[in-house]
Structures are given as structure tokens and as C-alpha cells.
N, C-alpha and C positions, 0 to 999 in steps of 0.2 A: 488590965491589958486586954483580956479576952472580951470584956464588955465594949471597950473602945473599938476593937476589930469588928465586932458584930454590928455596932452602930454605923461604921463606915460602909460595911457591906449592905446594910439595910438602906442607907441613903443612896448608895450606888444603884441598887435595884430599883428604888423609887424613881431615880432620875432616868434610868433606862426606860422604865414603864411610861413615864410622862413623855419622853421623846418619841417612843413608838406610837403612843396615843395621839400626840400632836401631828406626827407624820401621816397617820391614817386619816385624821380629820382634814388635813390639808388637801390630800389627793382624792379623798372619797366624798368630799362635800357635794351635796346635791344628789347623791345616790339614795334612792328610797324616799325622796321628798314626797310627802303626801300630795295628792292632786288637790288643787285649789289652795295651796299654801301661800299663794300670792307673791311669788318671787319677783324681784325687779326684772323687767324685760320679758316676762312671760305673757302669753296671750290672756286677755281678761276672761273671766268666767262667763259662760252663757247666761243671759238674763231672761227669766221667764216673763211673759207679758204681764203677769200679776205684780211683778216687782217694779220699782222705779226704773226708768230708762236712763242710760248714761248720757252725758252731755253730747249733743249732736256734733258730729265731725263733718266738715264740708265733704260732699260727695265727690268721688273721683270721676272725671270724664270717662266715657267709654273708651276713648283712645288711650287711656292710661293702663288698661288691662291687656295682658298678653297671655295667650293660652299655652299650655304645656307643649302642644304640637307645634305651634308657631315658634316657640323658643328653641325646641329641638331642631327644627328646620334651619333656624338662623345659626345655631351652633354648628350644624353639619356644613352649612355654606360658609362658615368661618367669616361672619360679617363683622367681627371685631367689637362686639358689644361688651360692655363692662358689667359683670355680674356681681352684685353686692348682697351677700347673705347677712341679714341683720339679726340672726338668732344669736343667742349666747354661745360662748366658745364650746361648752360641753355638748350643746345641741348640734352645732356645726360638726364636731368631731364624730358624731354618730353617723354622719353621711351628708354629703353636700355635692352640688353640681360641680363638675371639674372646672377649674379656673375661676371659681367664685371667691371673691375676697370676703373675709369675715370681719364685718364692722358692726358690732352689736348696736341696736337702736339707742341704748343708753349713752353710748359714746360717739354716735354718728356725727354730731355737730363738731366734735373735736377732731374728726378724721376727714373733713371735707376736702382738704388739700390732696388726699389720696384718691378722690373720686373726680374723674374728668368731666368737665362741662361740655367737651367737644364730642363725646361719644354717646351712643344710645346706652342707657343704663337700665338694667332689670333688677328690681328689688325682690328678694326672696326671703320668706320666713316659713313658719310651719304651715299656716293655713291662709295667709293673705291679710290677716288683721293688722299685725305690726308693720307690714310692708306698706299699707295704706298710710299709717302714721309717718313712716319714713318718707313717703312720697310728699306729704305735706311739708315736712322739714326741708327737703331739697328744693321744692318749689319756692318756699318762703326765703331760702338762701340764694335765690337767683338762678336756679337751674331751669332750663327750658322745659315746661310741662309736657311738650310733645315728644321730648327725648327720654323722659323718665317713665318707666313702665313698672307695673306690679304683676308678678306671676300669679295668675288666678289659681286659687286652691293651694298655692305654696308647695312645700315638699310633700305634703300628703297626697296631692294630686300627681306630682312628679313621680312618686313611688307607686302610683296606681292604687292607693288605699281609698281615695275618694274619687267618685266619678265626676266628669265634667258637668253633668246635669245637676249634680248636688251642689255645685258651687257657682255655676254661671248665672250671674244676675241676682240670685237669691241671697248670696252672702252667708248662707247656712251650710257650712262645710261639715257640721256635726250631725246633719240629718241622716237617717238610715237610708241605705241604698237598696232599692228593690232588686229582686233577682233578674228582672228583665231590663234593668238599666245597665248599659254597657259601661264598664270601667275603663279608664285610661290605662293603656299598657305602661308598665313601669319603665322608666328611662334609666340610663346608666348614671351612677353616682360614685363618688369616692368615699370609701369607708376608712376611718382611722382607728387606731387602737386606743380604747379608753380603759384605763386600769380600774379594776374593781367594780365596774358597773355592768 
């Protein structure tokens, strides 16, 4: 009888342990993910000139880029633009521009009915790389290329982490910013609570 009671207790504790472990893995997934782990939807790694170059993507016209200052002015003037943040949900939760919809790049095509063809659209990501791919998707799906914009420098520039000189035209937002290069002033954003990270 005593052995049967101990066995049930042991199974109960094991079950509780597994539930707690499963709960933790569900809500903390992505925390501590090593850099370059290649998660779906993440920006591709920087490629050195000595490595093979990735497949060429059609270049965006200059009219497709919008600076942080121009976007901030448009938001202040309440021009009714639709902001689409194409980062993953946990990236979006760490901070995003007020009124931006979160539609990750991997599911963008499934959410086109939620993106208006009648409004100016600004695509936002971490540094502008995924937003360029999203621009291609929208244009291929019939959106007016003159109405779809990409936030130059993405959230890194919006937050003032990267200067406008570091990303304008060069596409290299990972370059070091010299001390005499003026940084973009950080703009307001919404922060959400992210458990455990």
C-alpha cells in the first residue's frame, strides 16, 4: 500500500514538472536564442565580400524609401497612413510605432485583406531588409508601388541607434557610426510587457 502511494506521488510530481517545463518553453521560446540561429523571419546574416553573394533582389525605387523624420512628420500631421510592422510578434512586443499593425513577413500574403490598397502604406522592420522583401510582395500582389514605402533604417533608426548616414543609400545599417556622424533622435514608440525576456 505504501509503495502504491509513493508511486502515485512520484507520477504526480513528474506530471507537474513536465507541465511547468512545457509552460516555460511555450512562453519563453526565443529568449536567449543565439545570434545567427537563422530563425524564420529574421534578417539574413551580413555577408562578407569573400563569401558568395545572395540571389539578387530587384532594387527598390528611390520613391519607395521614407526617412524617419518624414514618417514622424506624417504621423504628427495625421495623414492617415497605414503602418505595417512586419517583424515577428516578440520583436514587435519589444517596441513598435504607435498604430502599427503587426503582420509578420512570413504571414503577410495571408493578411493582405487587412492592408488597404487605398492608403499610403509604410512597411517597418528592424533595419529595412525584410521591409524591402515585403514591398516586393505587396507590389507583386497589385499594390501601387508609389503608395508603398519602406522605413529607411527600420526600428534601429527610429530608436536613434543607427544614424541616417549609416543607412541612407548604402544599405549598410550594421556599419559603425563615427563620433562626428549625427544620430537620428529617438522617436516615441509603444513598449509592451514581454514575460521572461
